[in-house]
N, C-alpha and C positions, 0 to 999 in steps of 0.2 A: 832218911826222909825221901831221897829221890827214888829209892825202891819202892817206898809206900806209895808215892805219887804216881808211879808208873802202874803199879798194880791197880790203884783206884781208876786211873785213867782207862786201862785196859778193860776193867770190870764194867765201868759206865759204857764204854764203846761197844763192848760185847752184848751188853743187855739191850742197848738201843738197836744194835744190828739184828738181835734176835726178834725184838718187838716189830721191827720193820719187816723182816722176813716173815713173821707171823701174819702180819697185816697183808702183805703181798700174796701170800699163800691163800689165805682166807678169801682175798679178793678174786683171785684167779679161780679157785676151786668153786666159786659161786657164780660161775657165768651161765648165762641163758642162751641157748642156741635156737636161732630162728631160721626156718627154711622159707623160701618164698618172699623174702624180705624186699624184693623189688616189684612186688604185685600190690594191688590195692590194699588187701587185708593185711599183709605182711608189713608194709610201710607204716600203716596206722598203728599196728601192734608195736613195731619198733618205737615209734614216738611215744606211745602210752607207757611202755616198759621203762624207757629212759626218764621220762617225766616222773616216774615213781621210784627213781633212784637205782634201777637194776643195772647189772653189768652184762651187756649184750654183745654176742657175736652173731653176725648174719653172713649166710653164704650167698655167693653170686656166680653166675656162669660167664657173664661178659661185663666188662667195665662200663660200657655205655648204659647198661640198664640200672646202674647205681644212681644215674642221673634222675631216674624216675623217683626214686625214694627221696633224693635230695629236693626235688620239686615239691614233694609233699611237705616236707619240713619247712621249705620256703613259703609255701602257701599259708602255713599256720603261723609264720613268722617265728619259727623255732630253729633256724638255721644253726645256731650255736650247738644245739643238742645233736645235730647230725654228726658233728666231729667225734661224738663219744662212741659211735658204733665200731665195733671191732669187725672189719669186713675181711672175709676169706674167701678165695676162689675155690669153689667145690661144686659138686654136682651129686644129687641124691642117687644117681645111677653109676657114678664113679666111686667104687668102694675105697680105693687108696685115698682119695681126697677126703673122705668122710673119716678116715682114721685120724687125720689132723684136726678136722672140724670138731670132733668130740673130746678133744683134750680139755680137761678141767670144767667140763659141763655138768651142771647138777639138774637142770630142767631143759626140756625141749618143747618148742611150739612148732608143730609141722604144718605149715600153710602151703607149701609148694604143691602145685597140681597142674595138669594140662587140662585145658577146657575146651571142648569141642563137641558139636552134635552132628558132625559130618561123618557118615559111615566109613569113608576112606581112612579115618583117623583112628579106627578101632585098635590097631596094634600099638600105636604110640600112647594111646590112652591108658591101656592095660599095663604097658610097660612102665610108664612114668608113675601112674597113680597106684598101682598094685605093687610092682617090683620096687619101685622107689621107696614106698612106705615100707615094705619088708626090710629093705636095707637100713632104714632109720630104725626100725624096731630091734633089729638084731644089734646094732651098735649100742642102742640105749640099754639093752639087757646086759651086754658085755661090759659097758662101761659104768654099770650100776647107777644109772641116772635116777634121781629121786622121783620125777614125775614126767609124764609125757601128754601133751595135749595135741589131738588131731583135729584140725579144722576140716570137717566133712561137709556135707550138704543135705538139705531136705530131699534131694534126689535119691539119697540112699536110705530114706525111711521106707517103711512098709507100704502095703497097698491096702486101702480101706476096704473093709467088708461091708456087706449090705446093712448090717445092723448098726454100723458106726457112723458117726457124724464128722468126727475130727480125726486126723492122723496124729498119733502120739509116738512116743519113744517105744512103746510096746507093740505098735502095729506090725504084724508079721509081713515079712517080705515073701511075696508069692512068685516064685521062679517061673510058673506057668504063664504069668502075665507079661506083656511086652514091656521092655525097659530100654532106654537110650544106652548106647555104649558107655556114655559118660556116667550115667547112674551106676551101671553094673561095676565100672572101675572104682567108683567110690565106695560101693558096697564091699567090693573085694579088698579095698584098702582097709576098711573097718575090720574085716575078718583078720587081717594081719595085726591090727592093734589089739583085738581081743586075744589073739594068740600070744602076744606080748604079755597080756594080763595074766594069762594062764602059766606063763613062765616066770612070773614074779614081778613084772613091771607094773607100777602104778599108773593108770591111764585115766584120761578125760577125753570124751568125744563130744564135739559140738556140731550140730546140724543146722547151719544157718539157712534162711530162706534167701530170696534174691537180695544181694548185698548192694546197697546204694551208697555211693560217696557223693560229695558236693558236685553239683553240675559243672562247675568250672574246671573240674579234673578230667573232663571228657577227652581233652587232648593229651593228657599224660598217659592214660591207660587204654588199652585196646579192648579189653574184655568186659563182661557184666554190665553194670549200669552205664559205663561209658558208651556202650553200643546204643543203648536205649536213648540216652541224651542226644547222641549224634543224629539218630534217625529223626527224632522229633525236632531237632533244630533245623534239619533240612526240609521240614514240611511234611511230616508223616501223615498221610490221608486217612489211613485205616485204624480202626480200634476193634477190639473184641471184647466179649462180656465174660471171658474166662476169669479165674482168680487164682491167686496163690499168696504165699507168705512173703513179707518184705521186712527187711531190717537195715538200720544204718551201719556203716562201716565202723563208726565209733563205738556203737553198742556191742558189736561183735568182739572188738579189741578189749573193751572194758570187762565184759562178762567173762570172757576167756581167762583174763588176768585174775579176776576175783575167784574163779573156780580153782585155778592153780595155787592161789595163795590159800585157799580154804583147806579144810580137813577132808573134803569130799574127794573121793577117788573111785575109779572103776565103775563110772556112770557115764551115760550119754544125755545130752540135753538139746531139745530143739530150741533154737533161737530165732523167734520172728517177733516183730513189733506188732504188726496188723496182717490180717488177710484182706487183701485188697482186689477189687475188680480192676482189670487192666484199663478200661476206659477211664475210670476215676484217676488212676495213677497218671496216665498219659495226659489227662487234662491238667493235673497239678504241674506237671513238668513243663507242659506248653506255657502255662501262665508264667511259671518261673523264668522260662527262657524267652518270654514275650513274643511267642509265635502263634500261629493259628492252630486251634485244637483239631485233632483228627475228627473227621465228620462222616466218614463212610464205615458202616458197620460190616466187618468182614465175618460172615457167617462161616461155619465149618466147610461147607462146599467151596466157598471162595478160598479159603485158607489152603485147602487141599490142592486146589487148581493152581495157587501160586507157588507152592512148594514144588510141585511137579514141573511147572514152567520154568522156575528158577533153576532147577536141576539140569534142564535140557540146555539152557543158555549158559550155565556154569561150565558144562561139559564142552560145548562148542567153542566158547571163548576163553576157556582155561582161567576162569576167574573163581574167587572164593564164594561159596554159596551164601546168599543173603538169608534164606529161610530153608530149613530142612523139615523133614517129615515130623521129627521129634519136637521141634520148636512150633511147627504149625499145630500139632495135636495140643501141646502145652498151652497155647494161646486161647483155646476154648474150653480147656478142662476146668472144672470148678472144684479145686482142692482146698480144703480148710485144715490148718494145723493148729494144734494146741500148744501154748507156751506156759501151761499151768506148772509143770514140773520145775522149771527154773525159777519162777515166781515164788514157788513154795520153798525151794532150796535156798535162794539167795535174797528174796524179796525184791527182786529185780523190777524196776519200773522203766519200761522201754520209751525211747523217744517216738513221738508221733511222726510217721513217715511224712505225711503231708506238710507238717510244720517244718520237719527237717529239710525237706526240699526247698521250701520258701526260704528259710533262714539261711541255709548253706549257700544258696544262689547269690546271696548278697555280700559274701565274704570277699 
């Protein structure tokens, strides 16, 4: 009887251990890796993934940057979910650290990028955005990752032809036309992603427009919409009549997740909610922040004068550029982008940008 009891006890314990081992193995081997998790998009993507029950690993370069992501979770009153992130110190340019980062990974969201429109940053732009993406692709292939999502930009889309009205995913990139170093680096990164596809990796590329977060996050992040909000909050006097595509950061995270969960693969999608004239956007931001609206129309001549003058002062006083040739040109360019492909693929209904700014400013 004792022998039988021991046998049954061992059998039950071994079965239980095997089940626990299987659950742990399944859980570990179903991790999602997120790069750029301390940035605006990456932080919101982490929140969205965890809210949907995903097991997430995020890489970081310095401990203090993790606080930015924590601030996002606190902002939405989801501080308890922040503790579920598996943080790992690594860098997309440090190959040995990526070896560890890719352990047990089934999917990748590559959000990390260097953003700058200053000519002096050309080398770091290409190294981070192109070489860093190449490293990520190489590991994804080697580790047999199921699916890879690259967060690109509308800056990497093509150049509109005379007979076209909107820029789409099929618009050809014209190397003969001038492009910012940032745009070239994102385009080069996309070429690395397509190389991965040719080598057997399932990929998704999304090309978001200008990504807007809540105005109250302007003190958390330095780049993108935060810079727009800060300038307006300080009483920006100038407006321009150029236009481009805009999208909320929530929509970027949501649509990227839906694409990765779907059967869709080896496609790229333009993500914009609306094509908006800069003056209209600045007016909405001004109203949300309760400051005076910009009232001086900065025509192309004035914008060109401003970037040249700013360049001189930046050189003399060793400060960061406030406006560059690329940003000046973009301010009066009238680009229209089509989001029909993603709406057809997923039935996506985007958040109205003006309403998003109004609502999120009250959070």
